[in-house]
C-alpha positions as MATLAB code, in Angstrom:
seq = 'MNEQAAQAVQEDRPDSAKTVTIIVNGQEHEFPKPDITYDEVVALAFPNPPTGPYIEISVTYRRGHGQKPEGTLLPGGEVKVKDGMIFNVTATDKS';
ca = [
      15.226  113.869    3.512;
      17.270  113.246    6.586;
      15.766  111.858    9.778;
      15.570  115.281   11.478;
      13.748  116.889    8.552;
      11.250  114.009    8.413;
      10.605  114.353   12.128;
      10.109  118.124   11.790;
       7.504  117.597    9.060;
       5.658  115.072   11.238;
       5.755  117.388   14.252;
       4.131  120.114   12.143;
       1.217  117.732   11.516;
       0.424  116.180   14.908;
      -3.169  115.305   13.901;
      -1.952  112.831   11.273;
      -0.857  109.528   12.767;
      -1.130  107.490    9.559;
       1.652  107.740    7.002;
       1.907  106.886    3.324;
       4.949  106.114    1.214;
       5.592  108.706   -1.478;
       8.425  108.825   -3.991;
      10.296  112.099   -4.470;
      12.959  112.181   -7.182;
      13.204  108.391   -7.059;
      13.564  108.104   -3.278;
      10.892  106.735   -0.955;
       9.725  108.850    1.977;
       7.165  108.189    4.683;
       4.777  111.118    4.943;
       1.842  111.785    7.275;
      -1.478  112.099    5.477;
      -3.577  113.809    4.222;
      -1.933  116.675    2.280;
       1.546  117.756    1.249;
       2.533  121.305    0.367;
       4.866  122.558   -2.339;
       7.417  123.558    0.316;
       7.312  120.125    1.957;
       7.923  118.345   -1.360;
      10.829  120.676   -2.154;
      12.305  120.041    1.337;
      12.136  116.282    0.721;
      13.832  116.649   -2.664;
      16.472  119.182   -1.619;
      17.477  119.207    2.071;
      19.716  122.148    1.076;
      17.789  123.715   -1.816;
      19.650  125.674   -4.467;
      19.347  129.427   -4.077;
      19.865  132.441   -6.256;
      17.887  135.148   -7.989;
      17.190  133.024  -11.059;
      16.548  129.619   -9.466;
      13.142  128.191  -10.258;
      11.894  124.946   -8.732;
       9.118  123.013  -10.425;
       7.148  120.138   -8.881;
       5.107  117.655  -10.885;
       3.272  114.624   -9.577;
       1.524  111.502  -10.799;
      -0.320  108.518   -9.344;
      -2.388  110.887   -7.226;
      -6.026  110.694   -6.161;
      -8.705  109.886   -8.745;
      -9.997  113.405   -9.359;
      -6.530  114.814  -10.051;
      -4.077  111.919  -10.568;
      -1.357  114.079  -12.122;
      -0.403  117.713  -12.360;
       1.900  120.505  -11.298;
       2.211  121.693   -7.720;
       2.782  125.439   -7.588;
       4.375  127.507   -4.798;
       1.852  127.932   -1.992;
      -0.171  124.944   -3.198;
      -0.913  121.560   -1.709;
      -2.246  118.216   -2.900;
      -3.733  115.148   -1.224;
      -1.173  112.359   -0.896;
      -1.714  108.727   -1.745;
       0.449  105.682   -1.120;
       2.850  105.264   -4.058;
       2.402  108.825   -5.329;
       5.372  110.068   -7.366;
       6.813  113.594   -7.275;
       9.500  114.985   -9.571;
      11.233  118.135   -8.370;
      13.531  120.045  -10.716;
      15.603  123.148  -10.030;
      16.642  125.268  -13.000;
      18.751  128.394  -13.266;
      17.043  130.896  -15.532;
      20.149  133.078  -15.907;
];
């Protein structure tokens, strides 16, 4: 995520001063706690996301909080972030 996108995410969450380091597609990002949405993870992975009628983007995570340390983040969903949490974001063309 570029510097402007990171700043925009932080401005959307003014109540969160503390940040954690998360890893999205192998790249570290600082993110304000406590939660991250599907759209925010996708924006970190793809500053210019692929588009098209058959594009599907999947988000999986691991090293999360104790009650749900791994799983799939669906569109419209959110998950609590934890320092060192790993997200994998994949775009596929279902044509």
